[in-house]
ROKETOR-667200 format. One record per residue (C-alpha): residue number from 1; residue in one letter; x, y, z. Coordinates in steps of 0.001 Angstrom, whole numbers. Layout:
N
NODE; NUM; A; X; Y; Z
...
This chain:
396
NODE; 1; M; 61988; 39181; -207
NODE; 2; S; 66119; 39093; -15
NODE; 3; E; 66216; 42495; -2084
NODE; 4; K; 63402; 43993; 236
NODE; 5; T; 65586; 43100; 3010
NODE; 6; E; 68844; 44530; 1432
NODE; 7; Q; 66858; 47625; 1011
NODE; 8; D; 65580; 48216; 4452
NODE; 9; S; 69265; 47501; 5837
NODE; 10; E; 70743; 50283; 3814
NODE; 11; L; 67964; 52678; 4682
NODE; 12; E; 68464; 51853; 8343
NODE; 13; K; 72193; 52580; 7822
NODE; 14; I; 71358; 55732; 5918
NODE; 15; E; 68983; 56826; 8809
NODE; 16; T; 71779; 56046; 11894
NODE; 17; E; 74344; 58037; 9876
NODE; 18; I; 71842; 61061; 9513
NODE; 19; D; 71144; 60541; 13223
NODE; 20; G; 74758; 60760; 14090
NODE; 21; E; 75626; 63551; 12488
NODE; 22; V; 72316; 65650; 13775
NODE; 23; V; 73353; 64550; 17141
NODE; 24; D; 77107; 65538; 16630
NODE; 25; A; 76175; 68928; 15272
NODE; 26; E; 73541; 69681; 17821
NODE; 27; V; 76586; 68423; 20679
NODE; 28; S; 79077; 70874; 18999
NODE; 29; E; 76759; 73525; 18787
NODE; 30; V; 75661; 73154; 22498
NODE; 31; A; 79493; 73091; 23595
NODE; 32; E; 80334; 76105; 21441
NODE; 33; E; 77517; 77890; 23087
NODE; 34; A; 78630; 76951; 26301
NODE; 35; S; 82117; 77968; 25604
NODE; 36; S; 80947; 81196; 24351
NODE; 37; D; 78973; 81858; 27501
NODE; 38; Q; 81788; 81025; 29268
NODE; 39; A; 84380; 83440; 27830
NODE; 40; K; 81485; 86108; 28156
NODE; 41; A; 80335; 85574; 31620
NODE; 42; P; 82199; 86943; 34215
NODE; 43; K; 84021; 84358; 36659
NODE; 44; G; 81288; 84667; 39291
NODE; 45; G; 78699; 82716; 37135
NODE; 46; N; 79768; 79294; 37181
NODE; 47; A; 76057; 78326; 38388
NODE; 48; G; 74360; 79830; 35384
NODE; 49; A; 76666; 77699; 33077
NODE; 50; V; 76153; 74524; 35104
NODE; 51; A; 72313; 75118; 34516
NODE; 52; A; 72628; 75527; 30951
NODE; 53; I; 74848; 72683; 30742
NODE; 54; L; 72050; 70573; 32521
NODE; 55; L; 69654; 71880; 30186
NODE; 56; A; 71606; 70905; 27197
NODE; 57; L; 71963; 67309; 28494
NODE; 58; V; 68284; 66937; 29117
NODE; 59; A; 67682; 68188; 25800
NODE; 60; M; 69944; 65713; 24253
NODE; 61; G; 68360; 62852; 26207
NODE; 62; A; 64663; 63961; 25283
NODE; 63; T; 65777; 64080; 21435
NODE; 64; G; 67532; 60804; 21961
NODE; 65; G; 64700; 59130; 23514
NODE; 66; G; 62442; 60503; 20743
NODE; 67; L; 64741; 59085; 18144
NODE; 68; W; 64454; 55822; 19714
NODE; 69; Y; 60616; 55867; 19956
NODE; 70; G; 60598; 56457; 16289
NODE; 71; Y; 63000; 53898; 15244
NODE; 72; Q; 61050; 51461; 17266
NODE; 73; Y; 57718; 52415; 15887
NODE; 74; W; 59441; 52118; 12402
NODE; 75; S; 60969; 48887; 13180
NODE; 76; K; 57008; 47391; 14213
NODE; 77; L; 55787; 48975; 11106
NODE; 78; Q; 58251; 46871; 9015
NODE; 79; A; 57916; 43884; 10972
NODE; 80; D; 53809; 44062; 10359
NODE; 81; L; 54532; 44843; 6714
NODE; 82; Q; 56687; 41620; 6300
NODE; 83; Q; 53786; 39250; 7684
NODE; 84; M; 51210; 41046; 5609
NODE; 85; N; 53704; 40297; 2595
NODE; 86; S; 54204; 36684; 3859
NODE; 87; A; 50254; 36254; 4377
NODE; 88; I; 49337; 37606; 741
NODE; 89; A; 52423; 35192; -660
NODE; 90; A; 50791; 32311; 917
NODE; 91; A; 46984; 32920; -106
NODE; 92; T; 48630; 33598; -3639
NODE; 93; Q; 49985; 30027; -3403
NODE; 94; Q; 46707; 28769; -2097
NODE; 95; Q; 44798; 30251; -4949
NODE; 96; S; 47325; 28864; -7679
NODE; 97; A; 46997; 25502; -6044
NODE; 98; L; 42895; 26088; -5985
NODE; 99; Q; 42953; 27086; -9505
NODE; 100; Q; 45134; 24142; -10434
NODE; 101; Q; 42412; 21800; -8974
NODE; 102; I; 39546; 23671; -10943
NODE; 103; D; 41392; 23202; -14007
NODE; 104; T; 41978; 19314; -13565
NODE; 105; T; 38034; 19113; -12404
NODE; 106; N; 37158; 20934; -15694
NODE; 107; Q; 39232; 18558; -17711
NODE; 108; Q; 38176; 15689; -15965
NODE; 109; F; 34522; 16776; -16441
NODE; 110; T; 34926; 17250; -20006
NODE; 111; A; 36457; 14043; -20556
NODE; 112; Q; 33424; 12295; -18828
NODE; 113; K; 30807; 14485; -21064
NODE; 114; E; 32870; 13200; -24052
NODE; 115; A; 32833; 9508; -22384
NODE; 116; L; 28972; 9919; -22341
NODE; 117; A; 28366; 11533; -25919
NODE; 118; K; 30311; 8123; -27188
NODE; 119; Q; 28243; 6144; -25012
NODE; 120; E; 24867; 7468; -26136
NODE; 121; Q; 25853; 6961; -29671
NODE; 122; V; 26895; 3458; -29068
NODE; 123; L; 23514; 2877; -27466
NODE; 124; S; 21555; 4863; -30291
NODE; 125; S; 23063; 2618; -32791
NODE; 126; Q; 22410; -687; -30820
NODE; 127; D; 18648; 489; -30208
NODE; 128; K; 18577; 709; -34150
NODE; 129; K; 19808; -2550; -34590
NODE; 130; L; 17504; -4026; -32038
NODE; 131; A; 14680; -2380; -33697
NODE; 132; A; 15723; -3670; -36827
NODE; 133; E; 16092; -7355; -35358
NODE; 134; R; 12483; -7298; -33899
NODE; 135; E; 10989; -6249; -37149
NODE; 136; K; 12599; -8945; -38833
NODE; 137; L; 11929; -11364; -36117
NODE; 138; K; 8199; -10367; -36595
NODE; 139; Q; 8388; -10956; -40449
NODE; 140; Q; 9889; -14378; -39793
NODE; 141; G; 7291; -15241; -37517
NODE; 142; A; 4263; -14111; -39573
NODE; 143; E; 6141; -15915; -42608
NODE; 144; M; 6492; -19058; -40091
NODE; 145; Q; 2352; -18886; -39058
NODE; 146; Q; 1615; -18731; -42800
NODE; 147; T; 3741; -21769; -43511
NODE; 148; L; 2325; -23745; -40616
NODE; 149; E; -1159; -22447; -41777
NODE; 150; S; -572; -23770; -45365
NODE; 151; V; 718; -26988; -43919
NODE; 152; Y; -1987; -27537; -42002
NODE; 153; Q; -4481; -27018; -44604
NODE; 154; R; -2755; -29565; -46868
NODE; 155; V; -2042; -32145; -44466
NODE; 156; G; -4469; -31914; -41038
NODE; 157; R; -7573; -30860; -42665
NODE; 158; N; -9573; -33496; -41458
NODE; 159; S; -8325; -33644; -37986
NODE; 160; T; -8572; -30205; -37637
NODE; 161; A; -12066; -29663; -38724
NODE; 162; W; -13671; -32323; -36309
NODE; 163; M; -11532; -30760; -33170
NODE; 164; A; -13100; -27844; -34246
NODE; 165; A; -16454; -28832; -34384
NODE; 166; E; -16088; -30383; -31097
NODE; 167; A; -14710; -27130; -29599
NODE; 168; E; -17975; -25480; -31076
NODE; 169; Y; -20402; -27678; -29479
NODE; 170; L; -18732; -27410; -26269
NODE; 171; L; -18990; -23670; -26263
NODE; 172; H; -22788; -23930; -27293
NODE; 173; V; -23025; -26045; -24056
NODE; 174; A; -21091; -23370; -21747
NODE; 175; N; -23389; -20501; -23067
NODE; 176; H; -26452; -23117; -22703
NODE; 177; R; -25847; -24022; -19317
NODE; 178; L; -24501; -20478; -17933
NODE; 179; R; -27759; -18352; -19814
NODE; 180; L; -30579; -20840; -19271
NODE; 181; E; -29333; -23013; -16256
NODE; 182; R; -27081; -20428; -14646
NODE; 183; D; -24713; -23226; -13635
NODE; 184; T; -21358; -21494; -13873
NODE; 185; M; -19346; -24624; -12791
NODE; 186; T; -20340; -26647; -16142
NODE; 187; A; -19831; -23634; -18026
NODE; 188; I; -16346; -23146; -17022
NODE; 189; K; -15719; -27020; -17550
NODE; 190; A; -17232; -26911; -21169
NODE; 191; L; -15217; -23670; -21725
NODE; 192; E; -12032; -25332; -20618
NODE; 193; E; -12577; -28530; -22624
NODE; 194; A; -13260; -26581; -25747
NODE; 195; D; -9650; -24609; -25234
NODE; 196; A; -8132; -28165; -25007
NODE; 197; R; -9705; -29595; -28114
NODE; 198; L; -8198; -26383; -30077
NODE; 199; R; -4850; -26632; -28301
NODE; 200; D; -4738; -30424; -29356
NODE; 201; S; -5304; -29744; -33017
NODE; 202; G; -2132; -27880; -33053
NODE; 203; D; -3010; -25288; -35625
NODE; 204; P; -1456; -21937; -34768
NODE; 205; G; -4631; -20143; -36383
NODE; 206; W; -6786; -20728; -33295
NODE; 207; I; -4620; -18611; -30933
NODE; 208; K; -7058; -15655; -31162
NODE; 209; V; -10101; -17851; -30492
NODE; 210; R; -8384; -19798; -27479
NODE; 211; E; -7323; -16024; -25954
NODE; 212; T; -10925; -15247; -26098
NODE; 213; I; -12003; -18570; -24248
NODE; 214; A; -9220; -17626; -21697
NODE; 215; S; -10991; -14120; -21137
NODE; 216; E; -14316; -15885; -20814
NODE; 217; I; -13161; -18472; -18244
NODE; 218; A; -11619; -15585; -16143
NODE; 219; R; -14871; -13429; -16251
NODE; 220; V; -17237; -16451; -15250
NODE; 221; K; -14821; -17250; -12291
NODE; 222; A; -14701; -13998; -10959
NODE; 223; V; -18624; -14130; -10464
NODE; 224; G; -18087; -16768; -8011
NODE; 225; V; -19289; -20714; -8113
NODE; 226; L; -22629; -21216; -6645
NODE; 227; D; -23211; -24730; -5458
NODE; 228; R; -26703; -25260; -6269
NODE; 229; P; -26704; -29057; -6105
NODE; 230; G; -25528; -28588; -2288
NODE; 231; L; -27732; -25525; -1455
NODE; 232; S; -30700; -27627; -2704
NODE; 233; A; -29808; -30665; -730
NODE; 234; K; -29692; -28636; 2287
NODE; 235; L; -32971; -27014; 1922
NODE; 236; I; -34405; -30592; 1356
NODE; 237; G; -32716; -31631; 4604
NODE; 238; M; -34217; -28473; 6378
NODE; 239; A; -37871; -29292; 5231
NODE; 240; E; -37275; -33012; 6663
NODE; 241; Q; -36497; -31855; 10075
NODE; 242; V; -39995; -30205; 10516
NODE; 243; P; -41731; -33383; 11683
NODE; 244; S; -39469; -33567; 14546
NODE; 245; L; -40553; -30047; 15971
NODE; 246; K; -42840; -29554; 18529
NODE; 247; V; -45792; -27478; 17501
NODE; 248; T; -47194; -24774; 20063
NODE; 249; G; -50242; -25742; 21866
NODE; 250; T; -49975; -29770; 21157
NODE; 251; E; -49368; -30806; 24518
NODE; 252; P; -51115; -29541; 27831
NODE; 253; M; -48795; -29112; 30670
NODE; 254; P; -49379; -31924; 33327
NODE; 255; P; -50452; -30804; 36927
NODE; 256; Q; -47993; -30088; 39147
NODE; 257; K; -47920; -31995; 42513
NODE; 258; D; -47819; -30217; 45795
NODE; 259; E; -44520; -30358; 47190
NODE; 260; Q; -46216; -29927; 50673
NODE; 261; P; -49712; -32308; 51175
NODE; 262; V; -52669; -30852; 52497
NODE; 263; A; -52471; -30485; 56428
NODE; 264; Q; -54681; -33582; 57832
NODE; 265; M; -56660; -32961; 60865
NODE; 266; S; -55969; -35455; 63441
NODE; 267; D; -59306; -34558; 65259
NODE; 268; E; -62669; -33577; 63359
NODE; 269; S; -63349; -31051; 66401
NODE; 270; E; -60238; -28641; 65051
NODE; 271; R; -61849; -27936; 61715
NODE; 272; N; -63185; -24409; 61430
NODE; 273; L; -63644; -21763; 58623
NODE; 274; D; -59952; -21192; 57845
NODE; 275; T; -58897; -24743; 57722
NODE; 276; L; -61823; -25014; 55135
NODE; 277; L; -60963; -22068; 52946
NODE; 278; K; -57276; -23359; 53011
NODE; 279; D; -58237; -27000; 51927
NODE; 280; T; -60096; -25259; 49030
NODE; 281; W; -57634; -23220; 47706
NODE; 282; E; -55264; -25963; 47655
NODE; 283; G; -57825; -28146; 45715
NODE; 284; F; -58371; -25341; 43165
NODE; 285; K; -54350; -24867; 42797
NODE; 286; S; -54198; -28735; 42027
NODE; 287; I; -56661; -28233; 39067
NODE; 288; M; -55605; -25146; 37463
NODE; 289; V; -51953; -24516; 35962
NODE; 290; I; -50785; -21311; 34844
NODE; 291; R; -47991; -21284; 32148
NODE; 292; H; -45920; -18315; 31492
NODE; 293; R; -44999; -17622; 28115
NODE; 294; G; -42805; -15046; 25860
NODE; 295; K; -45516; -14439; 23099
NODE; 296; P; -48958; -14148; 23109
NODE; 297; V; -51305; -17214; 24033
NODE; 298; T; -53030; -18994; 20861
NODE; 299; A; -55615; -21240; 20974
NODE; 300; M; -54785; -24902; 21206
NODE; 301; L; -54642; -26769; 17483
NODE; 302; A; -56608; -29907; 16997
NODE; 303; P; -54757; -32990; 16217
NODE; 304; D; -55859; -32744; 12336
NODE; 305; Q; -54368; -29224; 12359
NODE; 306; H; -50947; -30562; 13279
NODE; 307; F; -50101; -31802; 9868
NODE; 308; F; -51257; -28636; 8009
NODE; 309; V; -48931; -26382; 10089
NODE; 310; Q; -45904; -28393; 9384
NODE; 311; Q; -46560; -28777; 5790
NODE; 312; N; -46856; -25272; 5485
NODE; 313; L; -43285; -24788; 6738
NODE; 314; R; -41987; -27581; 4559
NODE; 315; L; -43894; -25641; 1848
NODE; 316; K; -41705; -22618; 2550
NODE; 317; F; -38524; -24577; 2470
NODE; 318; E; -39434; -26237; -802
NODE; 319; S; -40383; -22426; -2103
NODE; 320; A; -36823; -21291; -1274
NODE; 321; R; -35494; -24433; -3055
NODE; 322; M; -37425; -23685; -6373
NODE; 323; A; -36532; -19794; -6131
NODE; 324; M; -32942; -20705; -5745
NODE; 325; L; -32836; -22732; -8677
NODE; 326; R; -34705; -20239; -10930
NODE; 327; G; -32375; -17402; -9789
NODE; 328; D; -35155; -15604; -8012
NODE; 329; Q; -33523; -13488; -5286
NODE; 330; A; -36621; -11983; -4014
NODE; 331; L; -38695; -14926; -3851
NODE; 332; Y; -35830; -16830; -2266
NODE; 333; D; -35172; -14215; 638
NODE; 334; A; -38997; -13792; 890
NODE; 335; S; -39411; -17492; 1644
NODE; 336; L; -36809; -17687; 4129
NODE; 337; Q; -37976; -14615; 6221
NODE; 338; L; -41472; -16619; 6052
NODE; 339; A; -40187; -19592; 7298
NODE; 340; K; -38436; -18070; 10101
NODE; 341; Q; -41422; -16238; 11147
NODE; 342; W; -43847; -19475; 10966
NODE; 343; L; -41117; -21266; 12938
NODE; 344; S; -41338; -18649; 15872
NODE; 345; D; -45122; -18378; 15494
NODE; 346; F; -46328; -22061; 15548
NODE; 347; F; -43364; -24026; 17035
NODE; 348; E; -41744; -24262; 20210
NODE; 349; T; -38120; -22668; 19857
NODE; 350; D; -36544; -23304; 23124
NODE; 351; N; -35543; -26798; 22193
NODE; 352; S; -32189; -27951; 20337
NODE; 353; A; -33915; -29016; 16983
NODE; 354; A; -35864; -25310; 16440
NODE; 355; Q; -32643; -23817; 17468
NODE; 356; A; -30434; -25652; 14885
NODE; 357; L; -33193; -25145; 12182
NODE; 358; L; -33198; -21602; 12952
NODE; 359; K; -28868; -21516; 12901
NODE; 360; Q; -29342; -23098; 9301
NODE; 361; I; -31375; -20589; 7926
NODE; 362; D; -29411; -17660; 9211
NODE; 363; D; -26511; -19424; 7411
NODE; 364; I; -28090; -19411; 4027
NODE; 365; E; -30330; -16362; 4102
NODE; 366; G; -27254; -14046; 2716
NODE; 367; V; -26630; -16531; -321
NODE; 368; K; -26677; -14720; -3656
NODE; 369; V; -28542; -16830; -5926
NODE; 370; N; -28873; -14567; -8810
NODE; 371; P; -25409; -12867; -9769
NODE; 372; T; -25015; -11025; -12792
NODE; 373; L; -23550; -13427; -15282
NODE; 374; P; -21302; -12387; -18292
NODE; 375; D; -21543; -12870; -21993
NODE; 376; I; -19474; -15679; -23318
NODE; 377; S; -20617; -15551; -26909
NODE; 378; G; -17816; -14073; -28388
NODE; 379; S; -15585; -17076; -28514
NODE; 380; I; -18286; -18685; -30999
NODE; 381; V; -18367; -15804; -33046
NODE; 382; E; -14545; -15804; -33337
NODE; 383; L; -14367; -19636; -34152
NODE; 384; R; -17166; -19366; -36744
NODE; 385; E; -14946; -16721; -38572
NODE; 386; R; -11858; -18787; -38203
NODE; 387; L; -13974; -21735; -39807
NODE; 388; K; -15092; -19517; -42688
NODE; 389; Q; -11698; -18332; -43609
NODE; 390; V; -10569; -22274; -43552
NODE; 391; N; -13285; -23012; -45745
NODE; 392; K; -12560; -20344; -48192
NODE; 393; G; -8613; -21494; -48243
NODE; 394; E; -9759; -25170; -49322
NODE; 395; A; -12131; -23683; -51834
NODE; 396; G; -9236; -21633; -53342
């Protein structure tokens, strides 16, 4: 930048000297022309000489003004050029700084990439070591299980045998109660007791059988436990409430007493046709009683038929109980529907006893007495297979 400034100053000096010489030459030429004109002109032409001098001065001023304007324009261009050079230098510096940052970032990225590659290698080697350790532990576990089995075959043959026999018996009980009696609660208890027998034996060879038993227990519990004894007791109690119900048509309504007694005539002479008709109508109303009911009127039952109506309703509840015990869903639902209809048709339903019995029927009407039961025979099959293997080992 200093070299450019020095060159610019030298150029300005040269141009100033050239401009001065040009101006001096022009002034000298004008002076010579003026002197020659004065010599040639007559003495009477002083006005023309003055005009010529003025024109020369005006020309000199115009020339000086043009030179000054040109110099100012050239100076402005030089200043703009210096600003542009400064901006370019600043942009160059910023570009170099940015390039340095990019280079630094690339170096850091390369270093991180190398570190990640090293970590991947370390992790890969560790995974290989862990896989080898797992395989080694698996082999050791298999060897330990074989060793334990051999120990139990030598030492605990008798205890293991009778515990396995107890577990097999309990598994048979669970299958019997679930298949024939549909008793899920007893089946779950029997399965749990069989698992406890195999656990107490301490033989690791029963692990697979115990896993199957645990799966069967979970499937039976998922079905849901039906409290058959409780539901049976509830149906028996509902049947015992029947004698306390009122059968329709067994109790005739007592005659209603007139709120206003028949007007008695104080004088026999005041009786006429109107009073006679009124007395007759009042007497007829005291004899006939009109009873409004919300269902069709049925004939009054004889006293000996009350027992049969009540027994029929009791049989409906007993039929529902037997269907529940047998797992017959269709008969259970039909028996409860018939009991509700029989109660509504032949018994008074506007009292608290009948309403309570209807509420109890509604509560037990949606109970599922025949759920789909799972198969729990797999544990017995696996236990028998295990016993065969144990017997073969003892024979060998």
